[in-house]
N, C-alpha and C positions, 0 to 999 in steps of 0.2 A: 749367108757368108760363112758363119761357124759350121754348118752343116757341110757344106763344099769341102773346107778346110779338113773336116772329120773325116769324109769320105776319101779326100786325097791321101789322108794319113793312112786310113785302111788299106787302100790299094797299094801303098808304097811297102807297107808291111807285108801284104800278099806278094808282091813282086820278089821282095826279099826272101821270102820263105821258099819261092820257088827256084831262084838261083842258089840257094842252100842246097835244097834237095838235089838239084842237078850237080852242083860241085862234089857234094858227099859222096855220090855214087863211084866218083874213079878213086876218091881216097880211100874207100873201104876196098875197092879191088886191089890197090897198091898195097895196102896193110896186109891184105889176105895172101897176095902172092909173095912178098918179101918175107912176112913172119914163118909162113912154112906150118909146122906142127904147133899145138898149142904151149903156150909159155909167154915170158917176157924176154925180149931180145933188146941187147945193146946193139947200137949201129954205128956206121963209120963216122956219122956226125956226132960230134961230142954232146953229152946230156941227152939225146935223143933216143926214147925208147919205144918200142912198138910191141902190142901186145894182142893175143889171140886166145880165146876160151871158146871151147865148143861144147862145153856141158857145165852146167851150173854146180857150184860146190859150195860147202860150208862157208860162211863168213871170214875173211881174213883179218888179223889184227897186225898192224903194221904202223910203223912212223913215216909220214911221208914230210919231204922235204920242200921248200919251196918251189912250186912246180906248177905247168899248164896241163890240164889233161882233157882230150877232147875224144870223143867217142863217136866213130864213122858208121857202126852198126851195132844196134844193142843199146842197153841202159845199165846203170848202176847205181848203188845207193851206198853213201857213205854216212856212216854215224860217229859224230863228234862229242863224247857224252851220250847224252841223252837226245840231242839235237841230230835231225834226219836231213842230209842233203842228196836229191835225187837228180841224176843229169842224164842226159840222152843224146839222140842225134841233133837236137834243136838248141843244146844247151853246153856249155863247157863249164869246168870247174878249175878253180884257183886256188891253191894252198900259198897263202902270203907268209905262213909261218912254220916251222916245224911242229907237225900236229900228230899225236898218236890216235889214229882212227880205225874203225871196223869197217872193211869195204866187202859188198856183196854184190855180185855180177846177177842181174834179174833176169836177163835173156840170153840165152846162149842154146845152140843145138848145132850138131854137124851141118845141117843144112843152112843155117842162118848163124854162124859163130857170132860172138862179141869180138870185134875189132876195134881197137882204140891205139893210141898215141900219147906218150907224154913227153913234155920237154921240161926239163929240170933249168931253174934259172940261174944266173950268175947274178948276185946282187950288185955287185960292181958295174957292169954292164948296165943294168936298170938306173943306177945313181948318174952314170955319165951320160946318158942318153937324156934324162930328165933334165941334167943341168945345162946341156947342150942346146936342147929344145926349149927350156923354160917351162917345162910341164909342171904343174902345181900339184902339190902333195896335200893341199889344204883339204881337211874333212868337212863335208857339208853340214855335220853335226859336232856337237861337244862330246859325246858318248863314244868311247873307242868301240871299234865293231871286232867282229870275229875275224881270226886270221884264215878264213877260208869262206869263200863265196861261188855262187853260179851266176853265169851270164848268157844272153842270147846269142848264138853262134851266127856271125855275119859273115856276108860274102867277102867283106874286106879282110876278115882274119882266116876264114876258109882257104882263100886264092893262095895266100904264101904258104901254109901248111901244106898244101898239094905240092907247090914246087919244092919245097924243101924235101919231103918225102921222094919225089922224083930223081933228085940228087943221088939219092943210094942207088941208083942203075946208072949213074956216071960219075962214078967215084974221083975220076981226075978233075972234075969241077968243085968239089967239095971245098977245098982249102979256100977258094977264090970267093965262090958263091954263098956258102953256107952262113958264114958271118953277118952278109948283108940281108939275106932273107930272115935270119934268126933277128936281126936290129929292126927289120920292118915287122916282126910278129909282136915284138916288146913295145914299139910304138902303139900298134893297135890295142894292145892290153892296157897301156897306160892312158889312152885316149878315151877308152871305153867309160861308162857311167861309174863304174865301181874302181877303175883304174888307180885313184887314189890310196886305195888300201895297200895295194901291191907297191906304190910310190913310197909310202910310209916306211916302209921296211928297208929302205935304202937310206933314208934321211938320218944324217947324224944328229944323236941327241933326241930323236923322236920316241914317243913313249913305245912305239912299235919297234923300233931297233932295240930299247932297252930291254923289252921282254924277250926278244931273240937273243940277246946276251945271258939273259937268266937261263933261258931253254938251252943255250949252249953248255953252261955250266951244269946243269941238272943233268943232260946227256952224258958228259963225262964224267961225273961223279955220283952216278944215280945209285950205286952201292953203299954210299956214304951218308950219314947223318947230316943233312945239312941244314944250317941255322938260317932261317928266313930274315934275321936281323943282318946277317953277313950279307946275303945276296942282296938286299934292299941297299946295303952301303955301296956294294961294288956298283951299282947302276944311280947312285945318287937320287934315291927315292925312300920315302918314309916306308916303313913296313905295312902300314896299312893300304897306302897307296899302291905299293907292289902287289899285295894280294888283290887289290880292287882291279888294277888295270891287266893282271895276269888272267883272271878270271873272265873280265869282259873279251879278250883277245883268244883264249882257248877254251873257254867253257869249264874250266877247272882250275882248282887251287893249284899251286905249286907243287904241295904234297902229293895231290890226286895225280897229277902228272907224272911225279917222280914213281908213283906207286905204279901206274901203267908201263913205265919204261921197264922197271924190275921184273913185272909178271910176264912181259912180253919177252924179254930176254931169258928169264927161266923156262919159258915155253920152247924156245927155239932151242935151250940147252939140252932139254929133256927128249926131244926130236931128234937130235943128231948125235947124241952121246948116251953110252949105258951108264945113266947113273940114275939114282933114286931121287925122290922129290925131296927129302930133306936136304941131300948134298946141293940141289940145282937151287932150292931156296937160300940156303946159306950162301952160296956163291954171288947171290944178286943182291945179298944185304939184309936177310930177314934171320934174327936170331931166335925166333920161334918157329919150329915147324908147324904148330896147330894153327898159329895166324897165318902162316903161308898157305897152308891148304885151305883154309877158310876164304881168304882172299883171292886166291886162285879159282875155288868153286864158283864164288860170287861173279868174278869178271868173265871166264869161259864157260861157266854154266855146268862144269862136271870136275870132279877131284882130278887132280894131275894124271894119276894113273889112267883113269877111263878116258880122259880127253886124249892123252897121248896115243892110247889103242885105237880110239876113233880116227885120229888124225893119219895114222899109219896105215890103217885098213883103207881110208879115202884114197892115199898115195898108191898103195896096190892097185886098188881099182881103177885110177886114172892109166897106171902104166899098162895094165892089160887092155884097155880100150885102145891104147896108142901101139899096142905091139901086133 
């Protein structure tokens, strides 16, 4: 009896994998057709972005807001601190918090470009849906979990994603149908084995939401010296509890999080403006140029001048390939 049940489960998983493979091909074709050239594209559907990459590039440092990330072709690696998350055509990635990460496309070529979509979340929609359908946000364990996770891509989730992207070719239908399909996608995510992680972000006074409020403050005031005692008081936690919960969810301390925000903004400024490293460091909150250079080198792998030179050369090389 046990053997029979196990065999049936294996057969069901095999059937699911076949259906996902069959559905993934038209999704990849749609993204390839709609995206055009390489890049990340906003769409007529609010919060939906399409991405295409035909060549692998150096890792990209950025801050992701809560979102669903699905790959239709290729694979990608995301680093949160020292933790690695790899997802591909069989697994999707969810950001359940605003997190500074390093992303690296692992597979991409002109013949087989990396094709993906991202759907940013509206936390109010998640809260309203969960309340209406009485979906539980209870954690299966007592320990807070990371604000990022991967999960198996299923036919039930892939089907509405395909229908959502197809609306981009029938734009008159978007206002009426897109909200319904997005609602279905959110429902599938919330009902998945790890959906409670996403649900907790929308629950009033949950630890996840408290940490989200701290993150919002750090993002607004990343240039300033922020006292942990003040942050803890704002979200009604002790300083030690704040530090513990923050690290459990983000894999870093609040000060490490703030440092990454500063360094990423300094890099952006250096890349788009004609200023020196000392000025950029001062603009993001560093009083010591030597400390800025040291922390920049440790985080990005090179001193500011060398790093920016390399990035600009990579941009020129990509532009020449596309011209």
